[in-house]
C-alpha positions in Angstrom: 8.4 10.4 -2.5 5.1 9.8 -0.8 2.8 6.9 -1.5 5.1 5.1 -3.9 3.9 1.7 -2.7 0.3 2.5 -3.6 1.3 3.4 -7.2 3.3 0.2 -7.5 0.3 -1.7 -6.1 -2.0 0.0 -8.7 0.3 -0.7 -11.6 0.8 -4.3 -10.4 -3.0 -4.7 -10.4 -3.3 -3.3 -13.9 -0.6 -5.6 -15.0 -2.4 -8.6 -13.4 -5.7 -7.7 -15.1 -4.0 -7.4 -18.5 -2.5 -10.9 -18.3 -5.6 -12.6 -19.4 -5.5 -12.9 -23.2 -8.9 -11.3 -23.6 -7.8 -8.3 -21.4 -4.6 -7.5 -23.2 -3.5 -3.9 -23.5 -4.4 -3.8 -27.2 -7.8 -5.3 -26.5 -8.5 -2.8 -23.7 -7.2 0.1 -25.8 -9.7 -0.9 -28.5 -12.6 -0.8 -26.0 -11.7 2.4 -24.3 -13.1 5.5 -26.0 -10.1 7.9 -26.5 -12.4 10.9 -26.0 -13.2 9.5 -22.6 -9.5 9.7 -21.6 -8.4 12.9 -23.2 -11.2 15.3 -24.2 -13.2 16.0 -21.1 -12.4 19.1 -19.1 -12.1 18.0 -15.5 -11.4 21.5 -14.1 -13.0 21.7 -10.6 -14.7 18.3 -11.0 -15.1 16.1 -7.9 -13.8 12.6 -7.6 -17.4 11.4 -7.8 -18.0 13.3 -11.1 -14.8 12.0 -12.6 -15.5 8.4 -11.5 -19.0 8.5 -12.9 -17.9 10.0 -16.2 -15.0 7.6 -16.8 -17.2 4.5 -16.3 -20.5 5.7 -17.6 -20.8 3.1 -20.4 -18.9 0.3 -18.7 -20.3 -2.4 -16.4 -17.4 -4.8 -16.5 -15.3 -4.2 -13.3 -12.0 -5.1 -15.0 -12.7 -2.6 -17.7 -13.8 0.0 -15.2 -10.6 -0.4 -13.3 -8.5 -0.2 -16.5 -10.3 2.9 -17.7 -9.6 4.6 -14.4 -5.9 3.6 -14.3 -5.4 4.6 -18.0 -7.1 7.9 -17.4 -5.0 8.7 -14.4 -1.7 7.9 -16.2 -2.9 10.0 -19.2 -4.3 12.9 -17.1 -1.5 13.6 -14.6 2.1 14.5 -15.4 4.7 14.0 -12.7 6.0 17.3 -11.4 8.1 17.4 -8.2 7.2 21.0 -7.7 3.6 20.0 -6.8 4.6 18.1 -3.6 2.5 20.3 -1.3 -0.4 20.8 -3.7 -4.0 19.7 -3.0 -5.6 16.9 -4.8 -8.1 19.2 -6.5 -5.3 21.5 -7.6 -3.5 18.4 -9.0 -6.5 17.4 -11.0 -7.0 21.0 -12.3 -3.4 21.5 -13.2 -2.9 18.0 -14.5 0.3 17.8 -12.4 1.3 15.9 -9.3 3.7 13.6 -7.5 3.3 10.0 -6.3 1.0 11.1 -3.5 -1.5 12.6 -5.9 -1.5 9.5 -8.2 -2.1 7.2 -5.3 -4.8 9.3 -3.5 -6.7 9.9 -6.7 -6.5 6.2 -7.8 -7.5 5.1 -4.3 -10.5 7.5 -4.3 -11.7 6.5 -7.8 -11.3 2.8 -7.0 -13.2 3.1 -3.7 -16.0 5.0 -5.4 -16.6 1.9 -7.5 -16.2 -0.4 -4.5 -12.8 -1.9 -5.6 -10.6 -3.0 -2.7 -8.1 -0.3 -2.6 -5.6 0.7 0.1 -3.5 3.9 0.2 -0.3 3.0 2.0 1.8 5.9 3.1 5.5 5.6 2.6 8.3 8.1 2.7 11.6 7.5 0.9 14.4 9.8 1.8 15.9 11.5 -1.2 19.6 10.4 -1.0 20.6 12.2 -4.2 21.0 15.4 -2.3 23.7 13.9 0.0 
């Protein structure tokens, strides 16, 4: 599994942001337009276009970050058969592995000037013997 540390880092940051009572998950969910997360067709859209669309009505950085993270979790489905797929193919097909989650999150975060680091890690699959 590639890039697992970056995903853990992103989830950790989302967890940290949601610890303030005014930024609880229920509060964030009430602020985030569900159409923003689910309805838009992102087929062949660039990272820039996606980042701009996701945060078009939001100026608060914590909410921008939360919208991006929630979109990514809702948009991609983990599929180990997509290990060698490109990022654009992953966005178009809505499938990916840890690497795709981390690279897309890193790219969207950097577009909005969030401090983000993509840390490459490889874990050997020991389940195959």
